N, C-alpha and C positions, 0 to 999 in steps of 0.2 A: 262345683267348685267352691270352697270356702274361701271366705275373705282374707285378705292376706294383712297382717298386722303391720307390716314396715309401710304399706301402703296408707294405711290410716294413721299411723306415726307422722310419716311425712306430711300429711293433709294438714294435720293438727301443727305441725312445725311450718308450713308455709302459712296459715292461717297467721301465727304470732309474728311470723317475719311481716307479713303484710301490714299487721298492726304497728311494727317498728317504723316499716317504711314511710306510711302515712304520718306518723308522729314526728317525722323527719321532715316533711314537706315544708314545714313553717320555714326552715333554715336554709334550703337549696336555693340555688339560682334560678330555677325553673318556675314560670309563672303557676300560683295554687289558688286556691280559693280564699284562703288568709296567708298573710306573710309576715314575719318577722323584720323589724326594720334592718337588722344586719342578717345578712346570708354568710354562708361557711361553705369555703371550697372543699373540706373534707364531707360535710353533708351531701353538697353536688355528687361527689364522686361515690359516696354512699349509694344515695338513691339512683342514680345512672346505673351503679353495677347490679343493684337489685332488679332493677327494672328491663335489665336484659332477658333474665330467665325468670322472675318470679311468676307472672301471669301465664305463661307458657307453660311451666310447670303445674300451675293450678288447673289449666285446661287439660293436661295428659293425667293428672291425677283423677280428675273427672270422667274421662275416658276408661280408665280402670274402674271406677265405680259404675259406669253404665253397663258394663260386662255383666257384673253380679247383679245389678238392678234388672237385667234381663233373663236372668237365670230363673226358672220357674215362672215367667210372667208372659202373658201374651203383649205384642206391641201395644195394644190398646191401655193395657194396664200400665206398661212402662209409662207414657204418654200421660196417664191419668196422674201418676204419680209425680210426674214431673211438672204439672201445673199445679199440686199442690205445694210442691216444695219451691217452687220457684217464682212463679207467675203470682200465687195468693199473697206471698211476702212483698211482692216488687209494687203490684197494682194495690192491693187493699190496705198496707201498712205503709211502704216505703213513699208512695207517689203523695200521699194525702197527711203524713206525719214525720218521718224520718228527714225527707228530702228537702221540703221547704224551709227549715231554718238553715240548711246548708246553703241553699240558691240566695237566701235573704244575705248571708254574710258575703256571700261572694259579689253580689250586686251591689251592696254599700260600698265594701273595699275598694270595689273596682270604679266606682263613681257612678254606676248606672242607675243607682236610687237612693233616694234620701227619704228617711221617716222610719216609722216603728215597723216592727215584725206586724202588727195587725194589719198597719196600713199597706202593706208589702202583698199579703194574702192574695187579696182581690187579682195582682198582677202576676201571682207566680206562674200560670200556666202561659204567659205572654213571652216568658223567656225560653226559648227554642233554639235548639242547634239548627244550624244552616250548612248542611255538608255541600261540599263543591265538586265538580268536576270541570277540570280544564277552565277555572275562572267562573263557571256558571253555577249559581245556586240553585238547591233543588229544595222543595219543602218536606222532603222525607230523606231518610239514609236507607243503606241496603236493608235493613233490619228494622226499619219505622221506627227507631228510637228516637223521637224528636224533641220529647220534653226531658227536661233538664232532670237527669236521673243520679247525680253524685257520684257513688260507688255501686249503686245496685243496678248498673248497667250489666254487670256481670250475670246476675240472674237471669235477666232478660235476652242477653246474649247466650247464654249457656242451653235455656230452653229452646230457642230458635236452630241453634246448632244441633242439639239433641235430635228436634223433629227433622231437620234437612238430612241428618247422618241416618236417621232410622232406616231406609232401604238397604243402605251399605252394611250397617250393624248386623241386621237381619240377616243379609247375604252370608257374611261373615261368620254368622253362627251354624250355618249348614254345614253339611260334611265336605260339599266341595269349599267352601270358604275356610272351613277350619283346617283343610289339608294345604290350602294356599298360606296360611299363618303358620304352619308348619315348616314348609320349605322356607320362608322370611327367617325362621328362627334357626335353621341352620345355616343360611347364609350370614346371620349375625353373630353365630358362634365361631367364624372365621376370625382372623386375626383384629382386623379393624373393622368387620362386616358391621358392626353396630352403628358406624358412621354412614351407612347407606342411608339413614333416616334424615341426614343433612340436606340430601338432595330435593324432596319436596320442598321444604322449608326454604331452603336458599333460592329455589325457582318461584316461589311465592313474592319473597322481598325483592328479587332483583327484576320482576315481571310488573309488578304492582304498585309497590311502594312509591316510586317516582309521580304515578298518576293519582294514587289516593294516599296523599302524604297526610290527612287530617286523622286524628285520633277516633277510632270508633269507625272505621270505614271498611270499603270492600277489601282493602288489603289487610287489616287486621282481622277480619271475618275469616277469611282462608287461610290466614297464618296460624290462627288458633285452632281451625278447625283440623289443621294439620297434626297438631300435638294432640288434640281431643281422639281423632282417630289413632294415633300411634300408640296411645294410653289403651285404647281399646283393644287393638291387635296385641300388644304386650301380655294382657290379661289373659288373652286366649290360649298362650302355650308359656310354659315354663322354661322352656328352651332358651330364651331371650336372655334369662338369668345369666347364665354361660357367658354371653357376649360382654353383657355389664359388668360382671366380676372380672374377666379377663381386661377389659378396658378401663377399670376404675381409675387407679393411679395416673394412667396416663393421660386420662382426661381431665385430671386436676390439672397436670403440668399445663396441656393445651389451654385450658381454661384460663390459668393464672397468664399464659404468654399472651394469649389473644386479647385478656383484658388490659393488659399493660400496652399493647399493641394500640388498641383503640384509643384508650384515654391521651396517648403521645399523638395519635392522628387528629383526634375530636378536640382536644383541649391545647396540646402542645404545637401542633400545627395550625390549628383554627380551622379545619375543616368541617366544623359542627355547621356554621351558617351556609356552605355549600351543599352539603350532601343531607342534612336535617330539615333545614329551613328553607330552603330554596333547591330542593333536588331535582337533578337533570340527568338523563340518561348519558352514560360515559364511562369508560372503563375504569375510571376512578371510582364512581358511583357503585357500579356493578361489584367491583372489588370489595369496597366497602360493606355492600349488604351481605356479599357470600362471607365476608370475615366476621360479621355479626352473627349471622346464622350458624358458624361453625362454634363461635364463642358461646351462645346460648345451649346447643346441643352438648357441647362438653361438660357445661357445668350440671347440666339436668342427668346427663349419664352419671357424673359423680354422685350427684345426690342420691339417685336410684341404689348406686353401688354402697353407698354409707347404709342407705335403708337395709340393703340385702344383708350387710355383714352386723350392724350392730341393733336393727331394729325389729327383731322376729318374735319380742314377748308379747304377750297378751296381760294386761292388768286391768284391775278397777279404773286407774287413771286412763288408760285408752278407752274404755267402755263411757267413762264421762265425757272425754275429749270429743269422741265420736260424735255424739248428739250435741254437745256444745258449739261445734266449729259453724254451723250454719246461723244460728242466734247471733254468735259473737260477731260474725262477718256483718249481717245485716245491721248491727247497733253501733260497729266500733268507730266508723268514722264520723257519725252525727254526735257521738261523745267526744271525740278527739277535738274536733272543731269548737263543740261548746266549752271544754276546757282551755284551750290554746286560744280562744278567742280573748280570755283573762291575761293568761299567763305571759303571752308575747308583749305585753305592755309592762311588765314587770322589769326593774332595772337590775336585771341579773346576766350572766354569762349566756352564751347560746347552749353550751352543754348542760348546765344546770337547768335551764327552761325545759331542754328535751328530756332530761330526767323526771322533772316534775308533771310534764305533760303525758309521759310513759306510766309513770306509778300512778297518778291520778286516774288517769283514764281506764287503765286496767282494772282498778278496783272498783270504779262505777260500773264499767259495764258487768264485769262478774255479778256485783250486788244484783243489778237488773235481772240478770239471767235467772240466776239462783234464787232471788227471792220473790221474781214477780212471774217471769216469763214460763219458768220450767214450772210453775205450779198452778196456773191458770188455764183452764181446758181452751178457752177463746183466743187466749194469747199464744197458747202453742199451736194451734191452728193457723194463726195469722203468722207465725215465725217458721212455718214449713214443718213443723215437728209432728210425730204422731202421738195421736190422742191415747192417753193410757192413765189409768188412775193412778194419781200420786199420793204415796201415804206422807201425812205431816206428822212427824215425831215430836 
């Protein structure tokens, strides 16, 4: 099967949206590595809205990519490719070069460390995550991601998620598995059949989120593996496209309605402290998690619909973006924090600071990628790119 251009365009668009999301984190009401002195309700709503569907969409698109990655490859070759693209950047580049500055800025601004960056380096691996279950602290989390990993947790999660899902993916590639996918595509071709996939997502949220409320927990793992496998399944049969197209505009309406309802409940009625900070099983909490699941899926269906309708063309720009997405992701947050560390102290309005951080950070990331990473074989390897001869004109 040929790669779908709409999926590659969506992946590039999702990456740029993550960039805009992290540039906005200086100014929202939620805790982050570095914070501007003044926060903005508008930016809080903006980042809250994006957090509803952005990472689920990224994992779903990664599931699409895994279908194509397994075409013409053995499971061993697939895993070796995942090691090169995900673990090499995380363990050889991220943990020792890109993440320590992020950790330093956070610990200094949160009052956990005082001193220079060089003074901090010997203490870097002492700052560890402490996942909890029912108030008990463990020295490891479900994916052994205990070191402070910044934004590169995604690479670690995606590798282990791909590894654990591999038997399921191999089965779905068999004739019996493909027959099951075909039956699902027929179901999703019905009037509202595409919303069948809300069920596994809602079950995970309703069943696990109260017990594992912390970020990067078992709840997150099973939540994101749902989207990863859904993307893999969608890539296996073009029949799903009919259900997406049939429900595209309806998904937009549903997404807008449920988004306003969530803002009303969480901010207007003050349920954030009850359902997010101190979650407890109950009818209200379960309804809230079901509503969040519906909202997330509605937006994802709408974006897939937009891709099918408007993003089917191939171009040299798409070819460029396809290779640049991974190194852009690896670089983006460290660069954003480096720029924001200075800009947030300027005597300017929140909106102006945001635009400056976005503009300078984007130019720096692209300059590093285009001028250095793309053209040096060792760096291509460290950033998970294919090794190939680069002609310099």
